[in-house]
N, C-alpha and C positions, 0 to 999 in steps of 0.2 A: 236884342234888336230885336226881334218879332214885337215883342210889348211896344218898347220907343217909335215905329211904323207903323203901328196897327193907329196909337195915339198917331202919329202924323195925317193920318192916309184921310184923321178925321168918320170921312160919312160912308155910307155902299155905295158903290158900284154897280148900272146896266136893278139884272134881275139879282144882285146881292143882295138889296129891299130883304128879299126873303125871307136870309138868315139871316137880313141884319142884329143885335142884342148889346147895345152903347151899354148897360151895364156889366160887361163883362171884366175879370180881374187877367191878372197876369195871368198869371195860370192860366186859366181858363185859354187863357189865349195856346202860349206853346202849345199847351194841349191841344190846343185845336187843329195847329199847324204841322205840329210833328203826324196827326191823325186824319191830317185830308180832310176833317171833318164836314165840312160845307161841299163832300165827291161822298157817290159809295164809294173810288176810290179812293187808292193810296198811290201813287206819285213816285210818295215815300222811296228810292233805293234803301237804304237806309238809318237807325239811330246814329246814325253818325253824320248823315248828308239829311239836316234836317228841310223840309218846302216849305216854302209858306203862300199857296197857291193869293185863294179866297181864303179871308178867314173873319165871322162869323159879314159876310156881304162888302168886307172890304176885301180892295184887288190889291195884295199885297208882291207877288210875283219878285220872290224873297226864299234863295236857294241859300245854308253856307256849310262848309265841309270843316265842322264836329274833331273830324277826324285823326290829326295831331296835337300832339302834347305843346298845354300853355297857349295856342297860339287859333284861332278859329278865322278857318281860307270865305275868298269873297267872290263871286267873279268878277269877271275879267273887265266887260262892257261896261256899258256907263250908264245910271238908273234912266228909265223911260219915266218922264208925265207919263205919261200920256197911261201906260199901265202902274209905273206903284207909286201913284199920285202923293204915296210921304216923303218922295224924292226935291218937293218943295221942301218938302224946311231940309232936308240933308240934299244934295247933290248927288253925291259920294254916298260908296258904301265907305270907305272912307270914313266920310266924315260920324255917315253912321254907329259904325265900330266906336270908333271914340266914345260919340255921346252915346251909346251904351256904356263902357268903360269911365266911362264922366263923373255917366251914375251910377254906379261900385264905388267910386272915389279910391279905386287903384289898379293894378294893372297898370301892360303897356300893349299893345297890339303887336301882333305878331312884321318885320321888315324881312 
């Protein structure tokens, strides 16, 4: 989900240009998100609840709950275009999650 959101965000926002890196790989994006690589402090409360605020300069504002077996918990609100530019391509967390599932060619979202 972080990788798809990163790609859909398409370009750095604001001062994110200082951390921009257009050659980032999927693993780079994951590592940056879970370690808060664009910030000196880590807002992630645990490894099971990763949060990517800015990832290589792209504003994701994406938090997940991976603490449930075989499930991915997502926020209950609706993504905002001004904070989550990836939401132009994936207008809901469910759409982003389904795209991630489809990219893995298997599995089902939690209901």
